[in-house]
C-alpha positions in Angstrom: -93.4 1.6 -86.8 -94.6 -2.2 -85.9 -97.3 -3.9 -87.3 -98.2 -7.1 -86.0 -100.7 -9.5 -88.1 -102.6 -12.2 -86.2 -105.6 -14.6 -86.8 -104.3 -16.8 -89.6 -104.7 -20.4 -89.7 -106.4 -23.5 -91.3 -110.0 -23.1 -92.3 -111.9 -25.2 -94.6 -113.4 -24.0 -97.8 -116.5 -21.8 -97.1 -115.0 -21.0 -93.9 -114.3 -17.3 -92.3 -111.3 -15.5 -90.5 -110.7 -12.5 -89.2 -107.0 -11.0 -89.5 -105.8 -8.2 -87.3 -103.1 -5.9 -87.7 -101.7 -4.1 -84.5 -100.0 -1.0 -84.7 -97.4 0.4 -82.4 -95.6 3.9 -82.8 -98.3 4.8 -85.4 -101.9 6.0 -85.3 -103.7 3.7 -88.0 -106.3 6.4 -88.7 -103.5 8.9 -89.5 -102.3 6.6 -92.7 -103.5 4.9 -95.5 -103.6 1.3 -94.6 -103.5 -1.8 -96.8 -103.5 -5.6 -96.6 -101.6 -7.5 -99.2 -101.3 -11.3 -99.7 -98.7 -13.5 -101.1 -99.2 -17.0 -102.1 -96.2 -19.4 -102.6 -94.4 -18.8 -106.0 -96.6 -15.8 -106.8 -96.1 -11.9 -106.4 -97.3 -10.0 -103.5 -100.7 -8.6 -104.4 -103.1 -5.7 -102.8 -106.2 -7.0 -101.5 -107.9 -3.9 -99.6 -107.0 -0.6 -98.2 -108.5 1.8 -95.9 -107.9 5.6 -95.8 -107.5 7.9 -92.8 -111.1 8.9 -93.2 -112.2 5.5 -93.1 -113.1 5.1 -97.0 -112.3 1.5 -97.6 -111.6 -0.2 -101.2 -111.4 -3.8 -101.7 -109.0 -3.9 -104.9 -108.6 -7.7 -105.8 -111.4 -8.8 -107.9 -111.5 -12.1 -106.7 -112.3 -11.3 -103.1 -114.9 -8.7 -103.4 -117.8 -9.4 -101.8 -116.0 -11.7 -99.7 -113.2 -9.6 -97.9 -113.8 -6.6 -95.9 -111.3 -4.1 -94.4 -112.2 -2.3 -91.3 -110.3 -0.4 -88.4 -110.9 0.1 -84.6 -109.3 3.4 -83.7 -109.8 2.7 -80.0 -107.7 -0.4 -80.4 -105.4 1.1 -82.9 -106.0 -2.1 -85.2 -107.0 -2.6 -88.8 -108.8 -5.9 -89.4 -109.3 -8.1 -92.4 -112.6 -9.9 -92.4 -112.6 -12.9 -94.8 -115.7 -14.9 -95.5 -116.6 -17.7 -97.9 -113.0 -18.8 -98.2 -111.7 -20.7 -101.2 -108.3 -22.9 -101.6 -106.8 -20.3 -104.0 -107.2 -17.6 -101.1 -104.2 -19.6 -99.4 -101.3 -17.0 -98.9 -99.6 -15.2 -96.3 -101.2 -12.1 -95.6 -99.4 -8.8 -94.7 -100.7 -5.6 -93.3 -98.5 -2.4 -94.6 -98.4 1.2 -94.4 -97.5 2.0 -97.8 -96.5 5.7 -97.2 -94.0 4.6 -94.7 -93.0 1.1 -96.7 -93.6 -0.4 -93.2 -94.5 -4.1 -93.2 -95.7 -6.7 -90.7 -94.3 -10.1 -90.4 -97.3 -11.8 -92.0 -99.9 -14.4 -91.1 -100.4 -17.6 -92.9 -104.0 -18.4 -93.9 -104.5 -21.9 -95.5 -107.9 -22.8 -96.8 -108.0 -26.7 -97.2 -110.4 -29.5 -96.4 
């Protein structure tokens, strides 16, 4: 299984980014997929997840209403749409298949003016 995240970068507060997680040797709609993040010096935390049937859940209270997880089965890719970004959203964001304990390499998101 290979998960490759992309789409991170430097963005100003209030801006938006869309992170992508492209999967290989795995069909994204066959597994529960999740986005996690880890800020420097802090523990990794679950942000959002999507089930095989397409039910989405934003877990982290601080991002509810701002972040949305989505999936494109044709592209075998999972997304994290992030809007109204805040400096406290700065972190490395990881895509994961929890059942397989598979993780991508992460993509850095920095929110700063």
